[in-house]
Every structure is written in structure tokens, then in C-alpha cells.
C-alpha positions in Angstrom: 0.0 0.0 0.0 2.8 2.4 0.9 4.6 1.6 -2.4 1.4 2.5 -4.3 1.1 5.9 -2.4 4.7 6.7 -3.0 4.5 5.8 -6.7 1.3 7.9 -7.2 2.9 10.8 -5.3 6.2 10.5 -7.5 4.2 10.5 -10.7 2.0 13.4 -9.5 5.2 15.4 -8.7 6.7 14.6 -12.0 3.6 15.8 -13.9 3.2 19.0 -12.0 6.9 19.8 -11.8 7.5 19.2 -15.4 7.2 22.9 -16.5 9.2 24.0 -13.5 11.8 21.4 -14.3 11.9 22.6 -17.9 12.7 26.1 -16.7 15.4 24.7 -14.3 17.2 22.9 -17.1 16.9 25.7 -19.7 20.2 26.9 -20.9 19.3 30.7 -20.6 16.4 32.4 -18.8 13.6 34.0 -20.6 14.5 37.7 -21.4 12.8 40.2 -19.2 10.8 43.0 -20.9 12.8 46.2 -21.5 12.5 48.4 -18.4 11.1 51.9 -18.7 13.6 54.8 -19.0 13.1 56.7 -15.7 14.2 60.1 -17.2 11.7 59.7 -20.1 9.0 58.5 -17.9 9.4 61.4 -15.5 9.4 63.9 -18.4 6.1 62.4 -19.9 4.4 62.4 -16.5 5.4 66.1 -16.0 4.3 66.9 -19.5 0.9 65.3 -18.9 0.5 67.3 -15.7 1.3 70.5 -17.7 -1.3 69.7 -20.4 -3.9 69.1 -17.7 -3.1 72.5 -16.2 -4.0 74.0 -19.7 -7.6 73.1 -19.0 -8.1 75.4 -15.9 -6.0 77.9 -17.9 -8.4 77.8 -20.7 -11.2 78.2 -18.2 -9.8 81.5 -16.9 -9.0 82.7 -20.3 -12.6 82.1 -21.5 -14.0 83.1 -18.1 -12.6 86.6 -18.2 -14.4 87.3 -21.5 -17.9 86.6 -20.4 -20.3 88.6 -18.3 -19.9 88.2 -14.5 -23.2 86.4 -14.2 -21.9 83.6 -16.4 -18.4 83.2 -15.0 -19.0 79.9 -13.1 -20.9 78.3 -16.0 -18.0 79.2 -18.3 -15.4 77.9 -15.9 -17.4 74.7 -15.4 -17.5 74.1 -19.2 -13.8 73.5 -19.2 -13.6 72.0 -15.7 -16.2 69.4 -16.3 -14.1 67.8 -19.1 -11.5 66.7 -16.6 -14.4 64.6 -15.0 -16.2 63.4 -18.1 -13.3 62.6 -20.4 -11.2 61.5 -17.5 -13.6 58.5 -17.2 -14.5 57.9 -20.7 -10.9 57.8 -22.0 -10.1 55.1 -19.6 -13.3 53.1 -20.5 -13.3 53.3 -24.3 -11.8 56.5 -25.6 -8.1 55.3 -25.5 -9.0 52.0 -27.1 -11.0 53.8 -30.0 -8.2 56.3 -30.5 -5.0 54.2 -30.3 -5.8 50.4 -30.4 -5.0 48.7 -33.6 -8.1 48.5 -35.8 -9.3 50.1 -39.0 -7.6 53.0 -40.8 -10.4 55.4 -39.5 -11.0 54.1 -35.9 -9.3 51.7 -33.4 -10.8 48.6 -31.8 -12.2 47.9 -28.4 -9.6 45.4 -27.3 -8.2 48.0 -24.8 -11.7 48.7 -23.2 -11.3 49.6 -19.6 -7.5 49.6 -20.1 -7.6 45.8 -20.6 -4.0 45.0 -21.7 -2.8 48.5 -21.1 -0.1 48.1 -18.4 3.5 49.1 -17.7 4.9 47.4 -20.7 7.1 49.5 -23.0 7.1 47.6 -26.3 5.4 44.8 -28.3 1.9 45.7 -27.4 1.2 46.7 -31.0 2.7 43.5 -32.5 0.4 41.7 -35.0 -0.8 44.8 -36.9 0.5 46.9 -39.8 3.1 48.3 -40.3 4.8 45.4 -38.6 8.0 47.5 -37.7 5.9 49.6 -35.3 5.6 47.7 -32.1 5.1 50.6 -29.5 4.0 54.2 -29.4 7.0 55.1 -27.1 9.6 52.4 -26.4 11.1 54.1 -23.3 7.9 54.8 -21.2 5.2 52.5 -19.8 2.2 52.1 -22.0 -0.1 53.7 -19.3 2.1 56.8 -19.3 1.6 57.2 -22.9 -2.2 56.6 -22.4 -2.5 59.2 -19.6 -0.5 61.8 -21.6 -2.9 61.4 -24.5 -5.9 61.7 -22.1 -4.9 65.2 -21.4 -5.3 66.1 -25.1 -8.6 64.5 -25.2 -9.8 66.5 -22.1 -8.8 70.0 -23.4 -9.9 69.6 -27.1 -13.7 69.6 -26.6 -13.3 72.3 -23.9 -12.0 74.6 -26.7 -15.4 74.4 -28.3 -17.2 75.9 -25.4 -15.8 79.4 -26.3 -18.2 79.6 -29.1 -21.4 78.7 -27.3 -21.0 80.3 -24.0 -23.9 82.2 -22.2 -26.8 80.3 -23.9 -26.3 76.5 -23.9 -27.7 74.2 -21.3 -25.1 72.6 -19.1 -26.8 69.2 -19.4 -26.8 69.5 -23.2 -23.2 70.6 -23.2 -22.1 67.7 -21.0 -23.9 65.2 -23.3 -22.4 66.9 -26.4 -18.7 66.6 -25.2 -19.3 63.0 -24.2 -20.5 62.1 -27.7 -18.1 64.4 -29.5 -15.0 63.0 -27.8 -16.2 59.6 -28.7 -17.4 60.0 -32.3 -15.2 62.9 -33.5 -12.1 63.2 -31.5 -11.3 59.5 -31.2 -11.5 58.8 -34.9 -9.3 61.9 -35.8 -6.8 61.0 -33.2 -6.6 57.4 -34.6 -6.2 58.6 -38.2 -3.4 61.0 -37.5 -1.5 59.5 -34.4 -2.4 55.8 -34.2 -0.5 53.0 -35.8 -2.2 52.2 -39.2 -4.2 55.5 -39.1 -5.3 56.7 -42.5 -3.6 60.1 -42.3 -0.5 59.7 -40.1 3.2 58.7 -40.4 2.7 55.2 -39.0 1.4 53.5 -42.1 -0.8 56.4 -43.4 -0.6 59.1 -46.0 2.2 60.9 -44.0 0.6 64.0 -42.7 2.6 66.0 -40.4 0.8 67.0 -37.1 3.3 67.0 -34.3 1.0 68.0 -31.5 -2.5 68.5 -32.7 -3.0 71.1 -35.5 -5.7 68.9 -37.1 -6.6 66.6 -34.2 -7.0 69.3 -31.7 -7.3 72.8 -33.2 -9.1 72.4 -36.5 -11.4 69.8 -35.2 -12.4 72.1 -32.2 -12.4 75.2 -34.3 -14.6 74.0 -36.9 -16.9 72.2 -34.5 -17.2 75.6 -32.6 -18.3 77.4 -35.8 -20.9 74.6 -36.5 -22.2 74.8 -32.9 -22.5 78.6 -33.0 -24.5 78.4 -36.2 -26.8 75.6 -34.9 -27.4 77.3 -31.4 -27.9 80.7 -33.2 -26.9 84.0 -31.5 -27.3 85.1 -28.0 -30.4 87.4 -27.4 -28.0 90.3 -26.8 -26.0 89.7 -30.0 -24.9 91.9 -31.7 -26.6 95.0 -30.3 -25.9 94.6 -26.5 -22.6 93.0 -26.1 -20.5 93.6 -23.0 -16.8 94.0 -22.8 -14.8 91.3 -20.9 -15.7 91.5 -17.2 -12.3 90.4 -16.0 -9.3 91.2 -18.1 -6.8 89.8 -15.5 -8.5 86.5 -15.7 -7.8 86.6 -19.5 -4.0 87.3 -18.9 -3.8 84.6 -16.2 -5.5 82.1 -18.5 -3.2 82.9 -21.4 -0.2 82.7 -19.2 -1.2 79.3 -17.9 -1.8 78.1 -21.4 1.6 79.3 -22.6 3.1 77.5 -19.7 1.2 74.3 -20.0 1.9 74.3 -23.8 5.5 73.3 -23.2 4.1 70.0 -22.0 1.7 69.9 -25.0 4.4 70.4 -27.7 7.7 69.4 -26.2 6.0 66.4 -24.6 4.9 65.2 -27.9 8.5 64.1 -28.5 7.8 61.3 -26.0 11.4 61.4 -24.9 14.2 63.7 -23.9 16.9 61.6 -25.6 19.0 63.1 -28.4 19.4 61.5 -31.7 21.0 62.1 -35.1 19.8 63.1 -38.6 22.6 62.5 -41.0 25.6 64.2 -39.5 23.6 66.4 -37.4 22.6 65.9 -33.7 19.0 66.3 -32.8 16.8 66.6 -29.7 13.2 66.9 -30.7 11.8 67.8 -27.2 14.3 70.7 -27.1 13.4 71.7 -30.7 9.7 71.7 -30.0 10.1 73.6 -26.6 12.2 76.4 -28.4 9.8 76.5 -31.4 6.8 76.8 -29.1 8.1 79.8 -27.2 9.5 81.5 -30.2 6.2 81.3 -32.2 4.2 82.4 -29.3 6.4 85.4 -28.5 6.4 86.4 -32.2 2.6 86.1 -32.5 1.8 88.2 -29.4 4.3 90.8 -30.8 2.7 90.9 -34.2 -0.8 91.3 -32.6 0.3 94.2 -30.6 2.0 95.9 -33.6 -1.2 95.4 -35.7 -3.4 96.9 -32.9 -1.0 99.8 -32.5 -0.9 100.6 -36.2 -4.5 100.0 -37.0 -6.4 100.9 -33.8 -4.0 103.2 -32.0 -3.2 101.3 -28.8 -2.0 97.9 -27.8 -4.3 96.0 -25.6 -3.9 93.3 -22.9 -6.7 91.2 -24.4 -4.8 91.5 -27.9 -1.6 90.3 -26.3 -3.3 87.3 -24.8 -5.2 86.5 -27.9 -2.1 86.9 -30.1 -0.1 84.6 -27.8 -2.8 81.9 -28.0 -2.8 82.2 -31.8 0.8 81.6 -32.0 0.5 78.6 -29.7 -2.1 77.1 -32.0 -0.1 77.9 -35.1 3.0 76.2 -34.1 1.4 73.1 -32.6 1.5 70.9 -35.7 5.0 72.1 -36.7 6.8 72.4 -33.2 8.9 69.2 -33.6 9.6 69.6 -37.3 10.9 73.2 -37.8 13.8 75.4 -36.9 13.5 78.4 -34.5 13.5 81.0 -37.3 10.8 79.0 -39.1 8.8 78.9 -35.9 9.1 82.7 -35.6 7.6 83.1 -39.1 4.8 80.8 -38.3 4.0 82.9 -35.3 4.0 86.1 -37.3 2.0 84.7 -40.2 -0.6 83.0 -37.9 -1.2 86.1 -35.8 -1.7 88.2 -38.9 -4.2 85.8 -40.5 -6.1 85.3 -37.2 -6.2 89.0 -36.5 -8.1 89.5 -39.8 -10.1 86.4 -39.4 -11.7 87.8 -36.2 -12.5 91.0 -37.9 -14.2 89.1 -40.8 -16.2 87.0 -38.3 -17.6 90.2 -36.8 -18.7 91.5 -40.2 -20.6 88.1 -40.9 -22.3 88.6 -37.6 -21.7 85.0 -36.4 -22.0 84.7 -32.7 -18.8 82.6 -32.0 -18.6 84.3 -28.7 -14.9 84.0 -27.9 -13.6 83.7 -31.3 -12.8 80.0 -31.2 -12.9 79.4 -35.0 -10.8 82.4 -36.0 -8.2 81.5 -33.5 -8.1 77.7 -33.3 -9.8 76.7 -36.6 -8.0 79.4 -38.8 -4.9 79.2 -36.7 -4.7 75.3 -36.9 -5.3 75.5 -40.6 -2.6 78.0 -41.2 -0.2 76.1 -38.9 -0.8 72.8 -40.7 -0.1 74.5 -44.2 3.0 76.2 -42.9 4.2 72.9 -41.5 4.2 71.5 -44.9 6.3 74.5 -46.1 9.0 74.7 -43.3 9.4 71.1 -42.0 12.8 69.7 -42.2 14.4 66.3 -41.3 17.4 68.1 -40.2 15.7 68.8 -36.8 13.7 65.6 -36.8 14.6 62.4 -38.8 11.3 60.9 -38.0 9.4 63.7 -39.9 9.5 64.8 -43.5 11.0 67.6 -45.5 8.6 70.3 -46.6 8.2 72.6 -49.6 11.3 74.6 -48.9 13.4 71.4 -48.9 12.0 70.3 -52.3 9.2 68.1 -51.1 6.3 69.8 -52.9 4.0 66.7 -52.4 3.8 67.2 -48.6 1.6 70.3 -49.1 -1.0 68.2 -50.9 -0.9 65.5 -48.1 -1.4 68.2 -45.6 -4.4 69.7 -47.5 -6.0 66.2 -47.6 -5.6 65.9 -43.8 -7.1 69.4 -43.3 -10.1 68.6 -45.5 -10.7 65.3 -43.8 -10.5 67.1 -40.4 -12.9 69.7 -41.5 -15.5 67.2 -42.8 -15.4 64.9 -39.8 -15.6 67.7 -37.4 -18.3 69.7 -39.2 -20.5 66.7 -40.1 -20.1 64.9 -36.8 -20.8 68.0 -34.8 -23.9 68.9 -36.7 -25.4 65.5 -36.3 -24.7 65.3 -32.6 -26.2 68.8 -32.0 -29.3 67.8 -33.9 -29.8 64.6 -31.9 -29.4 66.4 -28.5 -31.6 69.3 -29.6 -34.4 66.8 -30.5 -34.1 64.9 -27.3 -33.0 67.1 -24.3 -32.9 70.4 -26.0 -29.8 72.6 -26.5 -30.5 76.2 -25.2 -31.7 77.7 -22.0 -34.9 79.9 -22.3 -34.6 83.6 -22.9 -35.3 84.5 -19.3 -32.5 82.2 -17.9 -30.2 83.5 -20.5 -30.7 87.1 -19.6 -30.7 86.4 -15.9 -27.5 84.5 -16.2 -26.4 80.8 -16.4 -24.6 80.7 -13.0 -27.8 80.9 -11.0 -30.1 79.0 -13.4 -27.7 76.1 -14.3 -25.7 75.8 -11.0 -27.6 77.7 -8.3 -24.7 79.8 -7.3 -22.8 82.9 -8.3 -19.1 83.7 -8.8 -19.1 86.9 -6.9 -22.2 86.4 -4.5 -24.0 89.4 -5.6 -27.3 87.4 -5.4 -26.8 85.6 -2.2 -23.9 87.1 -0.2 -25.5 90.6 0.6 -28.7 89.3 1.9 -29.3 89.9 5.7 -29.6 87.0 7.9 -33.3 86.3 8.7 
């Protein structure tokens, strides 16, 4: 009996221990996955935090322009995106935008971040192009995911500038949920994802370093469509008020300028240096310098135009010019030299300045000039990227027109047209569905009284509640 027990036990141990013994007798251990680079990871986490800071910055920038009775509502239209998209991006947004799938949209295999961990490479294996196995080989996959989440958060917030002081907060919240899913995610996939229709990783080869098409054209065009669908405010254009808090505008513009270094320099995805031919390169540094140079040039150009044409340079003009420069250099930041960035800033500010004037003549109630700054600025920036881009500063990009690659301009124009069509059509459909179900606008009395009280039950400056005597 004892022999049988011993024999059964030995056989059981042999069967169960087989895999372990196989490892024990292996000549070499299995290779561990590559570890993340601590410097690059720290850089990307800081960059992600900087991009998130841009959303409160945008809130202050927009909030300073509106009437005091709508300040909280305007701030909330940016702030709420950190909650809504912060959740949807983890659940399905990142998967739709960046998981391998079709040329126009990703799959759902990364739903709920399933399979999105701390790995640095090989998570894109099995899809075309075969040589692309990671979005960033020196940082954890989740670090890349959360960095992209910050872009997804601020982009629909930009649209709010066109529709402030009249849209229902419930309708707006539903709109940004649908828009980030059905407009932003497909565009991000087409431009930045592996196998996307427009991008450098298996697509047409459009150049968009940090979001000229994905962020600014999409939000600017959507803002214009939204302004047309919602129709003007009851006080437009006869009883418009000046900005209620210009210091907020300057504060917001300053925070945007600061955060934009994470937006553009962070899009290099690494702080490492490289080479292009016989030249040394560092794309993060290139993008950082280009961002500051273009922004400074645009702000200066705006002040010059105001001084020459209107007699005085204004604080609002300086802030608006700076934002225009930030928008214009975004698609080009990692592909151009500092002098090219300066020209991009000058040209973008000049075009956006006159775009705002033209918008006023058309009597379109894009309240805070979202399309003239972001739509027009993003379009100009995308075109100028095709002109000034050079592989001397980024071997992973392409040469532009000034380097003899005239075909790149055609590619950029295709990307611009695709972004315009998807943003315009998608926004129109979403708004019409919302209007037919929950409604888009507050009523006239609520609009004139202010959205802070009617949509949130509070006021930014307590003029309604704070001065009442205690009963």
C-alpha cells in the first residue's frame, strides 16, 4: 500500500513539476521585458500634468471674457471635461483612438485599459506596419495613455468658447461625451495611431506633431458649426458687454503658454538626443524652443497690428495673439527650426487678427472667437508645417516645400479637408440629436438672468446671495 502511495505521489510530482523542471534545465532564462527609462517617464508624467493644467488655464481665459453672471458656468464648461473625459478615456476613448483597428477608428480590445499596463514595447505586434511595435519604447504604456488623455480633455473644452452664455449645461455635457467619442477619437486614430489613414505610421504621411488637425482644426470647426446651430445670444450683436475680468484673461493665457510646453515638447515622447545624417537632434528641445519663439512672435505681431490699426496695444490683444501663436506652431513644433517657428508665429497672428474682424462682419456669434483663433490658426499652422518642415531637426518627420518636397503640401491639404469634414458633419449630427431629445438652449429669461444661477444655483461673486441679511 505504501509503495502505491509513494509511486502515485512521485508520478504526480513529475507531472506537476514538468514545466518548472523545464525552466530549471533551460540553458538561458527568458528575457525580461525592457524596463522603462526613468528620465523619459518622469518627463512624460510632468508633461501630462502640464497639459492638464491648460484646461483650468483655458477656463480662466474664457471666463474673463464673459459677463460676470456667467463666470462659473464658463469655468465649469472647461472643468467638467476633466471629469467626463477622465472617465470615458479610460473606459473606451483610448482604445478607440489608439488600439489597432481600421484606418479610421481603433478597436475595443483595450476597453477599460484591458491589456494597457506598464509594458514599453510589443503591445502593437500583429498589426501593420509590422515594424511599429510601440508608441513610445522608453515609457510605460499607461504613461503614454494618460498623456494622450490630457489632449482628449482639453480639445472639446475649446469648443465651449463659441457657445457660452446660452447653452444648457446638461446638453453641453452630453455633447462633449458624444463628441469626444465620435469625432475626437477617430481623428486621433487617423493622425497619430498605428495604421491610421492620415499619419506617419502607415498612413498618408501628414505632419501633425502635437495636434493642429486633431485638436485645433477639429475644435475650431466644431465651434463654428455649434455657434451656427445654436444661433446668436439674445444680446448679439446690439448689446454685447466688454470682458468682465481682463486679469483672468491674462492669467489664463499665461497658464496656457506655460502648459503648452508639455503639449508640444512632451509630444517628442522622450528627452533623448538622436541624429539626422551628420547632425545631432533633440526633438523635445526643438519643440520647446519653437513653441516659445512662435508664441512670442505672434503676441508681438498682434500688438503691432493693434497699435498701427487701432492706436493702442491691448492686454486682451496680447493674450489673444499669444494663443494664436501657440495654435499655429502646434503641428510644426517638432519639425521646424526656431526661425521658421518665428515666421509661423508672425503669419498665424496676422491671419487670425483679420479672421476675427471678418467674423464680426458676418455677425456669427462665435462668442470668444474659437474658430478664428483655433480653426483658422490650426489650418494656417498645418499648411506652414508642410512648407517649413525639415528632417534636419527631426529624422522621424519629412521635408517640406522649402526642402523640395512639394508633395507634402498636398498631403497636408488632404488631412485638413478630412478634419474639416469629420468635425463639421459629426458636430452637426450630434447637436441635432441632442436638440431633438433634451434640447440645447436655456430659455430667454434664464439667458438674460445668467447661467450661474439657473444652471448651477450659485454665483461667482455672491452678488445674489452674499449681501442678503440673515433672517
